[in-house]
C-alpha positions as CSV (number, residue, x, y, z in Angstrom):
1,M,-17.9,-3.8,87.9
2,L,-14.4,-2.6,88.9
3,V,-14.0,1.1,89.5
4,T,-10.7,2.9,90.1
5,V,-10.6,4.3,93.7
6,G,-7.0,5.3,94.2
7,R,-3.3,4.9,93.4
8,I,-0.9,3.7,96.0
9,G,1.8,6.2,96.9
10,R,4.9,5.9,99.0
11,A,5.3,3.8,102.2
12,H,4.7,5.5,105.5
13,G,6.5,4.3,108.6
14,I,7.8,0.7,109.1
15,K,4.6,-1.2,109.7
16,G,3.4,-1.4,106.0
17,E,1.2,1.6,105.7
18,V,1.0,3.4,102.3
19,G,-0.3,6.8,101.3
20,I,-3.2,6.8,98.8
21,D,-3.8,9.2,96.0
22,V,-7.6,9.1,96.3
23,R,-9.6,8.9,93.1
24,T,-13.1,8.5,94.7
25,D,-15.5,10.9,96.3
26,E,-16.2,8.2,98.9
27,P,-12.8,7.3,100.4
28,D,-14.1,6.5,103.8
29,R,-16.5,4.0,102.2
30,R,-14.1,2.5,99.7
31,F,-11.1,2.2,102.2
32,A,-13.2,1.1,105.2
33,D,-11.7,-1.7,107.4
34,G,-12.3,-5.0,105.7
35,A,-12.9,-3.6,102.2
36,T,-11.2,-5.6,99.4
37,L,-9.5,-3.9,96.5
38,V,-7.9,-5.3,93.4
39,T,-4.7,-3.9,91.9
40,E,-4.7,-3.0,88.3
41,A,-1.5,-4.7,87.0
42,K,-0.3,-7.4,84.7
43,V,-0.7,-9.8,87.6
44,S,-3.6,-8.4,89.7
45,R,-3.6,-8.9,93.4
46,T,-6.4,-8.6,96.0
47,L,-5.7,-6.5,99.0
48,T,-7.8,-6.2,102.2
49,V,-7.9,-3.0,104.1
50,A,-6.8,-3.7,107.7
51,S,-7.1,0.0,108.7
52,S,-7.1,3.4,107.3
53,R,-6.7,6.9,108.7
54,W,-6.2,10.5,107.7
55,H,-2.8,12.0,108.5
56,S,-1.9,15.6,107.5
57,G,-4.6,15.6,104.8
58,R,-3.4,12.3,103.3
59,L,-5.1,8.9,103.5
60,L,-2.9,6.2,105.0
61,V,-4.0,2.6,104.5
62,K,-2.6,-0.6,106.0
63,F,-3.4,-3.7,104.0
64,A,-3.6,-7.1,105.7
65,E,-1.3,-8.7,103.1
66,V,1.4,-6.1,103.6
67,P,3.4,-6.8,106.8
68,D,6.2,-4.2,106.6
69,R,7.7,-1.2,104.8
70,T,9.6,-3.4,102.3
71,A,6.4,-5.0,101.1
72,A,4.6,-1.6,101.1
73,E,7.3,-0.1,98.9
74,Q,6.6,-2.8,96.2
75,L,3.1,-1.5,95.8
76,R,4.0,2.0,94.9
77,N,2.2,3.4,91.9
78,L,-0.3,0.5,91.6
79,V,-3.8,1.6,90.8
80,V,-6.5,0.0,93.2
81,Q,-10.0,-0.7,92.1
82,A,-13.2,-1.6,94.1
83,E,-15.9,-3.9,93.0
84,I,-19.1,-1.9,92.8
85,D,-22.6,-3.1,92.1
86,E,-24.0,-1.8,88.8
87,D,-27.1,-0.5,90.6
88,E,-25.2,1.3,93.3
89,R,-25.6,5.1,93.6
90,P,-23.6,7.7,95.4
91,E,-25.1,8.9,98.7
92,D,-25.5,12.5,97.5
93,P,-28.3,12.7,94.9
94,D,-26.4,15.4,93.0
95,E,-23.4,13.1,92.5
96,Y,-22.9,10.6,89.7
97,Y,-20.5,7.8,88.8
98,D,-18.6,8.3,85.6
99,R,-20.1,5.1,84.2
100,E,-23.6,6.6,84.6
101,L,-22.7,9.7,82.4
102,I,-20.7,8.0,79.7
103,G,-23.0,7.2,76.7
104,L,-25.7,9.8,77.6
105,A,-27.1,11.7,74.6
106,V,-26.4,15.5,74.7
107,R,-28.9,18.1,73.7
108,T,-29.1,21.8,74.0
109,T,-31.7,23.7,76.0
110,D,-33.7,24.2,72.8
111,G,-33.8,20.4,72.2
112,A,-31.2,20.0,69.5
113,D,-29.2,16.8,69.6
114,V,-25.5,17.8,69.7
115,G,-23.6,14.6,70.6
116,E,-22.8,12.0,73.2
117,V,-20.8,12.0,76.5
118,I,-17.7,9.8,75.9
119,D,-15.7,10.5,79.1
120,V,-15.6,12.5,82.3
121,V,-12.3,14.3,82.9
122,H,-11.4,15.1,86.5
123,L,-9.4,18.2,87.1
124,P,-8.5,19.7,90.5
125,S,-10.9,22.6,90.1
126,Q,-13.8,20.9,88.4
127,D,-15.0,18.0,86.3
128,L,-15.5,18.2,82.5
129,L,-17.8,16.2,80.2
130,E,-16.0,15.1,77.0
131,I,-18.6,15.2,74.3
132,R,-18.3,13.6,70.9
133,R,-20.0,15.9,68.3
134,P,-21.8,14.6,65.2
135,A,-18.9,15.7,63.0
136,G,-16.6,13.4,65.0
137,N,-14.6,16.0,67.0
138,A,-14.8,16.2,70.8
139,V,-15.3,19.2,73.0
140,L,-15.0,19.6,76.8
141,V,-17.9,21.2,78.8
142,P,-17.4,22.1,82.5
143,L,-19.8,20.0,84.6
144,V,-21.4,23.0,86.4
145,E,-25.1,23.8,86.8
146,E,-24.9,27.0,84.6
147,L,-23.7,24.9,81.6
148,V,-25.3,21.6,82.4
149,P,-28.7,22.4,83.9
150,E,-30.2,19.0,83.6
151,L,-29.0,15.4,83.9
152,N,-31.6,12.7,83.3
153,L,-30.3,9.2,83.9
154,E,-33.7,7.6,83.6
155,K,-34.2,9.0,80.0
156,Q,-30.5,8.8,79.2
157,Y,-29.7,12.5,78.3
158,V,-27.9,15.5,79.5
159,V,-28.8,19.1,78.6
160,V,-26.1,21.6,77.8
161,A,-26.7,25.4,77.8
162,D,-24.7,26.3,74.7
163,R,-22.6,29.4,74.7
164,P,-20.6,30.8,71.7
165,G,-17.6,28.6,71.3
166,L,-18.6,26.0,73.8
167,L,-19.9,23.2,71.5
168,D,-18.6,24.7,68.3
169,P,-15.1,26.1,68.8
170,E,-15.2,27.8,65.4
171,G,-18.2,29.9,66.6
172,A,-16.2,31.4,69.5
173,E,-16.4,35.2,69.8
174,V,-12.9,36.7,69.5
175,V,-12.4,39.8,71.6
176,P,-9.5,41.9,70.5
177,T,-7.1,42.9,73.3
178,D,-5.1,46.1,73.6
179,E,-1.6,45.7,72.5
180,A,0.9,47.5,74.7
């Protein structure tokens, strides 16, 4: 299964290195020397990581197939994907791949079925579960322990601690503000 692990940024230097906009929690594993990646494009291309290093908080990667800056500039904005085994799990037991969460049934802490996870949205501050409700609408729930106290991959469900307005936006409590 192909999983997006990054997007190629601008060229760095004259020897063909490129900056990577990392889209994986395991960049040192996915961009290790010898790793093969596939570009997501009309005509996909296989790239082999010759070397990678962190420089000023940015991951720089040299691909074996990219000899110089000119070739590196042609890769800009391409999304790169890694082949990952279906059974592979992250090293941290509290981490999950998006593909493991999509499709899970969603229930509240009192056991009521309230929908299905249809996507995982990654924001700079936190991740969100996109949940399709039985009525067809979708809501976003922050993937934090307070609101998602249980994830059970074996039994294929996730528990959400419902709060007013979380799963039913119409049920939100409206607090009046003082008008100045």
